[in-house]
LOFIRO-75423 format. One record per residue (C-alpha): residue number from 1; x, y, z. Coordinates in Angstrom, 1 decimal. Layout:
BEGIN
  pos       X       Y       Z
  NUM       X       Y       Z
...
//
This chain:
BEGIN
  pos       X       Y       Z
    1   110.3    -6.9    63.7
    2   113.2    -5.9    65.7
    3   112.8    -2.2    64.4
    4   109.1    -2.2    65.2
    5   109.8    -3.0    69.0
    6   112.3    -0.6    69.5
    7   110.1     2.3    67.9
    8   107.2     0.9    70.6
    9   109.5     1.0    73.4
   10   110.9     4.6    72.4
   11   107.0     5.6    72.4
   12   106.5     4.4    75.8
   13   109.3     6.3    77.2
   14   108.6     9.3    75.6
   15   105.1     9.1    76.6
   16   106.4     8.7    80.4
   17   108.6    11.6    80.4
   18   106.7    13.8    78.4
   19   103.4    13.6    80.4
   20   102.3    16.8    82.0
   21   103.0    17.4    85.6
   22   100.1    17.7    88.2
   23    99.7    20.8    90.3
   24    99.8    19.3    93.7
   25    98.9    20.6    97.0
   26    98.0    19.3   100.7
   27    95.0    20.1   102.7
   28    93.1    19.4   105.9
   29    89.5    19.4   106.7
   30    88.8    20.5   110.0
   31    85.6    21.2   112.5
   32    83.7    18.1   110.8
   33    83.5    19.9   107.7
   34    83.5    17.9   104.3
   35    84.5    20.3   101.6
   36    87.2    23.1   100.6
   37    86.7    26.1    98.3
   38    89.0    28.3    96.1
   39    89.0    30.6    93.3
   40    90.5    29.6    89.8
   41    91.1    31.0    86.4
   42    90.3    28.7    83.5
   43    90.2    28.4    79.9
   44    88.1    25.2    79.7
   45    87.5    22.3    81.7
   46    90.1    21.1    84.4
   47    90.2    17.6    85.9
   48    91.5    16.8    89.4
   49    92.0    13.8    91.9
   50    92.4    13.7    95.5
   51    93.2    10.9    98.1
   52    93.5    10.9   102.0
   53    96.9    10.8   103.6
   54    97.9     8.2   106.5
   55    96.7     7.8   109.3
   56    93.2     8.6   107.9
   57    91.5     5.8   106.2
   58    92.1     5.5   102.6
   59    89.8     7.3   100.5
   60    89.9     9.1    96.9
   61    87.7    10.9    94.4
   62    88.0    12.9    91.2
   63    86.2    15.7    89.3
   64    86.4    18.5    87.0
   65    85.6    22.2    87.5
   66    85.6    25.6    85.6
   67    86.1    28.9    87.1
   68    85.9    31.3    88.8
   69    85.1    29.6    92.3
   70    85.8    25.9    92.8
   71    84.0    23.7    95.7
   72    85.2    20.1    96.1
   73    82.7    18.3    98.7
   74    82.4    14.7    99.5
   75    85.6    14.8   101.3
   76    86.3    13.0   104.8
   77    85.9    15.2   107.9
   78    89.0    16.0   109.8
   79    91.6    14.2   107.8
   80    94.7    15.4   105.6
   81    94.6    14.9   101.8
   82    96.4    15.5    98.8
   83    94.8    17.5    95.8
   84    96.2    17.0    92.2
   85    95.1    19.5    89.7
   86    95.9    18.6    86.1
   87    97.8    21.8    84.1
   88    95.4    21.4    81.1
   89    93.0    24.7    81.0
   90    94.2    25.5    84.4
   91    95.8    29.3    84.6
   92    95.4    30.5    88.2
   93    94.8    29.6    91.8
   94    93.7    32.2    94.5
   95    92.5    31.9    98.1
   96    93.2    35.5    99.1
   97    94.8    36.3   102.4
   98    93.7    33.1   104.1
   99    91.1    30.6   104.9
  100    87.2    31.7   104.6
  101    85.0    32.0   107.7
  102    83.9    29.8   109.2
  103    87.0    27.8   109.1
  104    86.3    24.4   107.4
  105    89.9    23.6   106.1
  106    93.5    24.5   106.2
  107    96.1    24.9   103.2
  108    99.0    23.1   104.5
  109   101.4    22.6   101.8
  110   102.4    23.2    98.1
  111   104.0    19.8    97.1
  112   104.5    20.4    93.3
  113   104.0    23.5    90.9
  114   103.6    21.2    87.9
  115   103.4    22.3    84.5
  116   100.4    24.9    84.8
  117   101.2    28.0    82.6
  118   100.3    30.2    85.4
  119    98.7    33.8    84.4
  120    98.9    35.4    87.7
  121    99.8    34.6    91.3
  122    97.9    37.4    92.7
  123    96.2    36.6    96.2
  124    97.1    33.0    95.5
  125    98.6    31.3    98.3
  126    97.6    33.4   101.4
  127    97.7    31.6   104.7
  128    99.6    28.4   103.1
  129   102.0    26.6   105.6
  130   104.8    25.2   103.9
  131   105.9    25.1   100.3
  132   107.9    21.8    99.6
  133   107.8    21.8    95.6
  134   111.3    21.2    94.5
  135   110.4    22.1    90.8
  136   110.1    25.9    89.6
  137   106.7    27.2    88.3
  138   106.4    28.6    84.9
  139   106.0    32.3    85.5
  140   106.5    33.6    82.0
  141   102.9    35.0    81.6
  142   103.0    36.2    85.4
  143   102.9    39.8    85.6
  144   101.6    40.3    89.4
  145   102.4    38.4    92.7
  146   100.6    40.7    94.5
  147    99.8    39.3    98.0
  148   100.9    35.7    96.6
  149   101.9    34.7   100.2
  150   100.3    37.2   102.2
  151    99.5    36.0   105.9
  152   101.4    32.8   105.6
  153   103.0    33.3   108.9
  154   104.7    29.9   109.2
  155   106.4    30.1   105.6
  156   110.3    29.6   105.2
  157   110.5    26.2   103.8
  158   113.6    25.8   101.6
  159   112.3    25.7    98.5
  160   114.0    27.2    95.3
  161   112.5    30.4    95.5
  162   115.8    32.1    94.6
  163   115.7    30.4    91.1
  164   112.4    31.5    89.8
  165   112.1    33.6    86.6
  166   110.4    36.7    87.3
  167   111.2    38.8    84.4
  168   107.9    39.9    83.4
  169   106.4    40.5    86.7
  170   105.7    44.4    87.4
  171   103.5    43.9    90.8
  172   105.6    42.5    93.8
  173   103.4    44.4    96.3
  174   102.3    42.6    99.7
  175   104.2    39.3    98.3
  176   105.4    38.5   101.7
  177   103.0    40.6   104.1
  178   103.0    39.2   107.3
  179   104.9    36.2   106.6
  180   106.6    36.4   110.0
  181   109.1    33.4   109.6
  182   110.1    34.0   106.0
  183   114.0    34.6   105.4
  184   114.9    32.9   102.0
  185   117.6    34.2    99.6
  186   116.2    36.1    96.9
  187   119.2    37.7    95.3
  188   119.1    36.1    92.0
  189   115.8    37.5    91.1
  190   115.6    39.7    87.9
  191   113.3    42.9    89.1
  192   114.3    45.1    86.0
  193   110.5    45.2    85.2
  194   109.0    45.6    88.5
  195   107.0    48.9    89.3
  196   105.3    48.2    92.6
  197   107.1    47.0    95.5
  198   104.8    48.4    98.2
  199   104.4    46.2   101.3
  200   106.5    43.6    99.7
  201   108.0    42.7   103.2
  202   105.8    44.4   105.3
  203   105.7    42.5   109.0
  204   107.9    39.9   107.7
  205   109.9    40.3   110.8
  206   112.5    37.5   110.1
  207   113.7    38.7   106.5
  208   117.2    39.8   106.5
  209   118.4    38.6   103.1
  210   120.8    40.4   100.6
  211   119.0    41.9    97.9
  212   121.2    44.8    97.3
  213   122.0    44.0    93.6
  214   118.2    44.1    92.8
  215   117.4    46.3    89.3
  216   114.7    48.5    90.8
  217   115.0    51.2    88.2
  218   111.5    50.9    87.0
  219   110.0    50.7    90.7
  220   107.8    54.0    91.4
  221   106.3    52.8    94.7
  222   108.0    51.5    97.6
  223   105.7    52.5   100.2
  224   105.6    50.3   103.4
  225   108.2    48.2   101.6
  226   109.9    47.1   105.1
  227   107.2    48.4   107.6
  228   108.0    46.4   110.6
  229   110.2    44.3   109.0
  230   112.2    44.6   112.1
  231   115.1    42.3   111.5
  232   116.0    43.7   107.9
  233   119.5    45.4   107.9
  234   121.1    44.6   104.7
  235   122.8    47.2   102.4
  236   120.5    48.5    99.7
  237   122.3    51.7    99.2
  238   122.9    51.1    95.5
  239   119.4    50.8    94.2
  240   118.3    52.8    91.5
  241   115.2    54.8    93.0
  242   115.1    57.5    90.3
  243   111.6    56.6    89.5
  244   110.3    56.2    93.0
  245   107.4    58.4    93.8
  246   106.2    57.2    97.0
  247   108.4    55.9    99.7
  248   105.9    56.5   102.7
  249   106.4    54.3   105.7
  250   109.1    52.4   104.0
  251   111.0    51.9   107.2
  252   108.2    52.3   109.4
  253   109.4    50.3   112.6
  254   106.0    49.8   114.1
  255   106.7    50.7   117.8
  256   103.6    49.0   119.0
  257   104.8    45.6   117.7
  258   107.1    45.2   120.5
  259   110.3    44.5   118.1
  260   113.1    47.0   117.9
  261   113.7    47.9   114.3
  262   117.4    47.4   113.0
  263   117.5    49.1   109.7
  264   120.5    51.7   109.9
  265   122.3    51.1   106.5
  266   123.7    53.9   104.4
  267   121.3    55.0   101.6
  268   122.6    58.4   101.2
  269   123.1    58.2    97.7
  270   119.4    57.4    96.8
  271   117.8    59.5    93.8
  272   115.1    61.1    95.5
  273   113.9    63.6    92.8
  274   110.7    62.1    92.0
  275   109.5    61.1    95.3
  276   106.5    63.1    96.4
  277   105.5    61.1    99.6
  278   107.9    60.4   102.4
  279   105.2    60.3   105.0
  280   106.2    58.2   108.3
  281   109.1    57.0   106.4
  282   111.4    56.4   109.1
  283   108.5    56.6   112.0
  284   109.8    54.1   114.6
  285   112.9    53.4   113.1
  286   114.7    53.7   116.3
  287   118.3    52.8   115.2
  288   118.3    54.7   112.0
  289   121.1    57.6   111.7
  290   122.4    57.9   108.2
  291   123.4    61.3   106.5
  292   120.7    61.6   104.1
  293   121.0    65.6   103.9
  294   122.0    65.7   100.3
  295   118.7    64.0    99.1
  296   116.8    65.9    96.4
  297   113.3    66.6    98.3
  298   112.1    69.3    95.8
  299   109.1    67.3    94.8
  300   108.2    66.0    98.5
  301   104.6    67.0    99.4
  302   104.3    65.1   102.4
  303   106.8    64.5   105.2
  304   104.3    64.2   107.9
  305   105.5    61.7   110.8
  306   108.6    61.4   108.7
  307   110.9    60.8   111.6
  308   108.3    60.3   114.2
  309   110.1    58.5   117.1
  310   113.1    57.8   115.1
  311   115.0    58.4   118.3
  312   118.5    58.0   117.0
  313   118.3    60.3   114.0
  314   120.2    63.5   114.1
  315   121.7    64.4   111.1
  316   121.9    67.9   109.3
  317   118.9    68.1   106.7
  318   119.1    71.7   106.5
  319   119.9    71.8   102.7
  320   116.7    70.0   101.9
  321   114.3    71.8    99.5
  322   110.7    72.0   101.3
  323   109.3    74.4    99.0
  324   106.7    71.9    97.8
  325   105.9    70.3   101.3
  326   102.2    70.9   102.4
  327   102.1    68.9   105.4
  328   104.8    68.5   108.1
  329   102.5    67.3   111.2
  330   104.4    65.0   113.6
  331   107.4    65.0   111.4
  332   109.6    65.1   114.8
  333   107.0    63.9   117.0
  334   108.0    61.9   120.1
  335   105.9    60.8   123.0
  336   108.1    58.2   125.3
  337   106.2    55.5   126.9
  338   106.9    51.9   128.2
  339   107.4    50.5   124.7
  340   109.9    53.9   123.9
  341   111.6    55.5   126.7
  342   114.0    57.3   124.9
  343   114.1    60.9   124.1
  344   114.2    62.1   120.5
  345   117.9    63.3   119.5
  346   117.0    65.4   116.6
  347   118.6    68.9   116.4
  348   119.7    68.8   113.0
  349   123.1    67.3   113.6
  350   124.0    70.6   115.4
  351   123.6    72.8   112.4
  352   121.2    75.8   112.3
  353   120.7    75.4   108.5
  354   117.0    74.0   109.5
  355   116.3    77.7   110.2
  356   116.3    78.4   106.4
  357   113.8    75.8   105.3
  358   111.6    77.1   102.8
  359   108.0    76.4   104.2
  360   106.0    78.8   102.1
  361   103.2    76.0   101.2
  362   103.1    74.1   104.4
  363    99.6    74.0   105.5
  364    99.8    71.6   108.4
  365   102.3    72.0   111.2
  366   100.6    70.2   114.1
  367   102.7    68.4   116.5
  368   105.7    68.8   114.5
  369   108.0    69.2   117.2
  370   105.9    67.6   120.0
  371   108.4    66.5   122.9
  372   111.4    67.0   120.5
  373   113.5    68.0   123.4
  374   116.9    68.5   121.9
  375   115.5    70.4   118.9
  376   116.5    74.0   120.0
  377   116.5    76.5   116.8
  378   114.9    79.7   115.9
  379   112.0    79.2   113.3
  380   111.1    83.2   113.0
  381   112.5    82.9   109.3
  382   109.8    80.0   108.5
  383   107.2    81.3   106.5
  384   103.7    80.5   107.6
  385   101.8    82.1   104.5
  386    99.7    78.8   104.2
  387    99.5    77.6   107.6
  388    96.2    76.3   109.0
  389    97.3    74.4   111.8
  390   100.0    74.9   114.6
  391    98.3    72.9   117.3
  392   100.9    71.0   119.4
  393   103.6    72.3   117.0
  394   106.1    73.3   119.9
  395   104.8    71.5   122.8
  396   107.2    70.5   125.3
  397   110.0    71.0   122.8
  398   113.6    71.9   123.3
  399   113.4    75.7   122.3
  400   114.9    77.7   125.2
  401   113.5    81.1   126.2
  402   115.8    82.9   123.5
  403   115.3    80.6   120.4
  404   111.5    80.5   121.4
  405   111.1    84.2   121.8
  406   113.3    84.9   118.4
  407   110.8    82.3   116.7
  408   107.6    84.4   118.3
  409   109.4    87.6   117.1
  410   110.0    86.5   113.4
  411   106.5    85.4   113.1
  412   105.0    88.6   114.4
  413   107.0    90.5   112.2
  414   106.3    88.9   108.9
  415   103.2    90.3   107.1
  416   102.5    87.1   105.6
  417   101.7    85.4   109.0
  418    98.0    84.2   109.0
  419    95.3    85.4   111.5
  420    93.8    83.6   113.8
  421    96.0    80.3   114.5
  422    96.5    78.2   117.8
  423   100.1    77.6   118.3
  424   101.0    74.8   121.0
  425   103.9    76.0   123.2
  426   103.3    74.2   126.5
  427   106.2    74.3   129.1
  428   108.3    76.8   126.8
  429   109.5    80.2   128.3
  430   109.8    83.6   126.4
  431   111.7    86.6   127.4
  432   110.4    90.2   128.1
  433   111.9    91.2   124.8
  434   109.1    89.2   123.0
  435   106.3    90.6   125.0
  436   105.5    93.1   122.1
  437   105.5    90.3   119.5
  438   103.2    88.2   121.4
  439   100.9    91.2   122.1
  440   100.7    91.5   118.5
  441   100.0    88.0   117.6
  442    97.4    87.8   120.3
  443    95.6    91.0   119.9
  444    96.0    92.2   116.4
  445    96.3    89.0   114.5
  446    93.6    86.9   117.0
  447    96.1    83.9   117.7
  448    96.0    81.8   120.8
  449    99.1    80.5   122.1
  450    98.9    77.6   124.5
  451   101.1    76.7   127.6
  452   103.7    79.1   127.5
  453   105.1    81.7   130.1
  454   107.4    84.1   130.6
  455   111.1    83.3   132.1
  456   110.6    83.5   136.0
  457   113.6    81.5   137.2
  458   115.6    83.2   139.8
  459   119.0    81.8   140.4
  460   119.6    80.8   144.2
  461   123.0    81.1   145.9
  462   124.2    80.0   149.5
  463   126.4    83.0   150.2
  464   127.4    84.8   153.4
  465   126.0    88.2   153.4
  466   128.1    89.5   156.2
  467   131.6    90.1   155.8
  468   134.1    91.0   158.6
  469   137.1    92.9   157.7
  470   140.3    90.6   157.9
  471   138.1    87.2   157.0
  472   139.0    85.6   153.7
  473   136.7    87.1   150.7
  474   133.6    85.4   150.3
  475   133.3    83.0   147.0
  476   130.8    84.2   144.5
  477   130.0    80.8   142.6
  478   129.7    81.2   138.8
  479   127.0    78.4   138.5
  480   123.7    78.8   140.8
  481   122.5    76.1   143.2
  482   119.9    75.2   140.3
  483   122.8    74.8   137.7
  484   122.2    78.5   135.9
  485   125.9    79.5   134.5
  486   126.7    83.5   134.6
  487   129.0    86.0   136.1
  488   129.0    88.6   139.3
  489   129.7    92.1   139.0
  490   131.4    94.3   140.1
  491   134.4    92.6   141.6
  492   134.2    92.2   145.4
  493   135.1    95.0   147.6
  494   136.2    94.3   151.3
  495   136.0    97.7   152.4
  496   132.3    98.7   152.1
  497   129.0    97.3   151.8
  498   128.1    96.8   148.1
  499   125.4    95.3   145.9
  500   126.4    92.5   143.6
  501   124.6    91.7   140.5
  502   124.2    88.0   138.7
  503   124.0    88.1   135.3
  504   122.9    84.6   133.5
  505   124.6    83.7   130.4
  506   123.0    84.4   127.5
  507   121.7    80.8   126.5
  508   120.2    80.7   130.2
  509   116.7    81.1   130.7
  510   116.7    83.1   134.1
  511   116.3    86.4   135.4
  512   119.2    88.4   136.9
  513   119.4    88.6   140.9
  514   121.1    90.7   143.2
  515   123.0    89.8   146.5
  516   124.0    92.8   149.3
  517   127.0    92.0   151.2
  518   127.4    94.0   154.4
  519   131.1    94.9   155.7
  520   131.4    94.9   159.2
  521   134.5    95.9   161.4
  522   136.6    92.9   162.6
  523   136.6    91.4   165.9
  524   139.7    91.8   168.4
  525   141.3    88.5   169.0
  526   141.5    87.5   172.4
  527   144.3    88.2   174.8
  528   145.9    86.4   177.6
  529   148.6    84.2   178.6
  530   149.4    81.8   176.0
  531   151.0    79.4   178.5
  532   148.8    78.7   181.5
  533   149.4    76.2   184.4
  534   146.7    74.6   186.1
  535   146.0    71.9   188.5
  536   144.8    68.4   187.9
  537   141.3    68.0   187.0
  538   140.8    71.7   185.6
  539   138.3    72.4   183.0
  540   138.4    74.5   179.8
  541   136.6    77.2   181.9
  542   139.5    77.4   184.3
  543   141.8    79.3   181.4
  544   142.0    82.8   181.6
  545   141.5    85.2   178.4
  546   140.0    88.5   177.6
  547   137.3    88.5   177.1
  548   135.9    85.6   179.2
  549   132.9    84.7   176.6
  550   135.1    83.0   174.0
  551   134.3    80.0   172.5
  552   137.1    77.1   172.8
  553   138.1    74.5   170.3
  554   140.5    71.7   170.7
  555   142.4    72.1   167.3
  556   142.9    75.3   165.0
  557   141.3    73.8   162.2
  558   138.1    73.3   164.4
  559   138.4    77.0   165.4
  560   138.6    78.2   161.9
  561   135.6    75.9   160.7
  562   133.5    76.7   163.6
  563   132.7    73.0   164.4
  564   133.2    70.9   167.5
  565   133.3    73.8   170.1
  566   134.3    72.4   173.7
  567   131.9    72.2   176.5
  568   132.9    74.5   179.5
  569   133.3    71.1   181.8
  570   135.9    69.8   179.1
  571   138.9    68.5   181.2
  572   142.1    69.9   180.4
  573   144.9    67.8   179.4
  574   148.9    68.3   180.0
  575   150.8    69.8   177.2
  576   147.7    70.4   175.1
  577   147.0    73.7   173.0
  578   143.3    74.9   173.1
  579   141.9    77.8   171.0
  580   139.9    80.6   171.7
  581   137.9    82.7   169.4
  582   135.9    85.9   170.3
  583   132.5    85.7   168.5
  584   129.8    88.6   168.6
  585   127.3    86.7   166.6
  586   128.1    88.4   163.5
  587   132.1    88.4   163.3
  588   134.7    86.1   164.7
  589   138.0    86.6   165.5
  590   141.3    84.8   164.6
  591   142.0    82.1   167.1
  592   144.1    82.7   170.1
  593   146.2    79.5   171.3
  594   146.8    78.6   175.0
  595   149.0    75.8   175.6
  596   148.2    74.2   179.2
  597   150.5    72.4   181.8
  598   149.0    70.5   184.6
  599   150.8    70.3   188.1
  600   150.0    67.7   190.7
  601   148.9    69.1   194.0
  602   150.4    67.7   197.5
  603   147.1    65.6   197.8
  604   148.3    63.6   194.8
  605   149.9    61.2   197.3
  606   146.3    59.4   196.9
  607   147.5    58.1   193.9
  608   151.3    57.6   194.2
  609   150.6    53.8   193.2
  610   148.3    54.5   190.4
  611   148.3    51.8   187.6
  612   145.9    51.4   184.7
  613   146.2    49.0   181.7
  614   146.3    48.0   178.8
  615   146.3    51.5   176.7
  616   145.2    51.4   174.2
  617   142.4    49.1   175.6
  618   140.0    47.0   174.1
  619   137.0    45.9   176.3
  620   138.3    46.0   179.8
  621   140.4    48.7   181.5
  622   142.1    47.5   184.6
  623   142.9    50.2   187.4
  624   144.6    49.7   190.8
  625   145.8    52.2   193.2
  626   147.3    52.3   196.7
  627   143.7    53.9   198.3
  628   140.5    52.5   197.5
  629   138.6    54.3   194.3
  630   135.4    55.5   194.9
  631   134.1    56.7   191.5
  632   135.4    56.4   187.8
  633   134.1    59.0   185.0
  634   134.8    58.5   181.2
  635   134.6    61.8   179.0
  636   134.9    62.1   175.1
  637   137.4    64.9   173.9
  638   134.5    67.3   174.1
  639   133.7    67.0   177.4
  640   130.9    64.9   177.5
  641   130.3    62.6   180.2
  642   129.7    59.0   178.8
  643   130.1    56.5   181.7
  644   129.8    56.9   185.3
  645   130.7    54.1   188.0
  646   130.9    54.1   191.7
  647   133.6    51.8   193.4
  648   135.1    51.1   196.7
  649   138.2    49.0   196.0
  650   141.8    49.1   195.0
  651   141.3    46.9   192.3
  652   138.6    47.6   189.5
  653   137.7    46.3   186.1
  654   136.0    49.0   183.8
  655   133.9    47.5   181.0
  656   134.2    49.7   178.0
  657   132.5    47.7   175.1
  658   129.9    50.4   174.6
  659   132.4    52.8   173.7
  660   133.3    53.1   169.8
  661   136.9    53.5   168.8
  662   138.3    57.1   169.9
  663   140.2    58.9   172.6
  664   138.5    59.6   175.8
  665   139.7    61.2   179.3
  666   139.3    58.8   182.4
  667   138.8    60.9   185.5
  668   139.2    58.9   189.2
  669   138.4    60.1   192.4
  670   139.1    58.8   196.0
  671   137.4    60.1   199.3
  672   139.2    63.5   198.9
  673   141.1    63.8   195.9
  674   140.8    63.3   191.8
  675   143.1    62.6   188.9
  676   142.7    62.2   185.2
  677   144.4    60.4   182.3
  678   143.9    59.9   178.5
  679   143.0    56.5   177.1
  680   142.7    55.2   173.6
  681   139.8    52.6   172.8
  682   140.5    50.4   170.0
//
């Protein structure tokens, strides 16, 4: 009896723990709808139950279904409910990339994977909001996870995805496509049998996990794998890419997404020997600038848009084998805009090796270097034998007149260059040396070349073309006003009129220019008494020199620089030296110095008790005298009258607030006499 009881209890416990676990999900009916639908794969009849979740009124139901399309109806409208599907005969669930239209339900959550022996996860859970399941799905029969969570933009729940057994999976393409918030660890995955990783993280803009240890030895397709995955910047440089054939758009940054693409890790060691498509591989990857110059590109046929708007990239890829490439259109295209204001850096890392590329099989060169303003190499050795489209190829690129001219000459001289091509070369300049080649291309080969023009820039200089004997030699600058570097010849000759030639440096796209400097006889220095005595109140015009038509200056430097000439009514100061220059309109003499001594006349008794203060003065000058003062005049040092006031008093206060800080001459008058003195305004 006792033994029977023990066996019965064991049977109950065993049955409880061995009961198969259901696949459990949470849904919501919306817009007044009362049904949901989804695709399935079954091997027989499958049972299910459902029940509403709070705060909805309690309700439940059950039923069975078989594939391929399931519709569960009779549900309450606008409620959350839980759906439990038994694992027997249930193999696959698929809802595609999201909910059907018109929208009748939302797929909210995966609560439990259960004991389903899943046959495929392709297109399974697109648009699901949350995965809270703590168990691990049975993926032993699954080979495809293509688009499994595609468009599940909110997906980032902390489920145990990292520990899933995906050993038999061969297809991971699009698995996290447009999972905008997804950023879960995946480093433990065994990807040794995966062949397709295309679009796997496309538009997964938050993803940035360590997946550098993945086994990618069987992968053939990595196209768009990280397209617009703007946060991703982890080290994947050790991946085995030996079997990959398609890397198109792999790191396409998607400029229009508004997110800066972060990837800039070292992938120089990748084996690219079997890759045939690298189109748009780094398009819009604005930070990428790694040395990939040793990649094996011998089988690549498509490089179109490869570095389109990859503004930082400037590595030497001149050793690439491009013999199989047929399409290089927009390869180094750039078009700055509000979303991308940076110029393209590419100039092959400063190496001319790109001039040696084998372009024998390239058909399409259109817009290849459009606005690649830093690229400046001679492409004349490139073969155009198969070329059919050169439109926009060099438009607004960085080729200077010499490199562009050499390019045209090389193509013109190559007998394999095709007829009837249209070359885009807007804003480029060519030298006169290229004219025969251009004529050959235009008139003998039927080419059209748009937007280019012959070099016409003439350097400009500000050089005095009159030289007077005895003057310092004129300055012949090596850089023109418009920034053109070059040299002058012959050396300056101060003894005779000479024409000089400015020759731009070889890398400057400008024409030579000439300048004639006329040499004139020097002009005599003024003569006269260098020490002259004058009476108080005398002006500069009272000084006597020969000739009398000189120009006077208050300082030697002013005289040499021909600035601040003194007016004829400038009042002389005692003990000061003034400088006379003879000027005939073309040449100027050396300055002649005259030092002035002022003597007081007998009538100076009118000012025997003259007193003025303070000096230096701030706002008000106080002046007193033994005789009434009739007028006060204030001049600047150039002789310009600034203040004129009339009085009739022996004590006056003169307001100087309107004068800036400087040195001035004050001239005061009585009824019959005048005198002057210097004041300093603070």
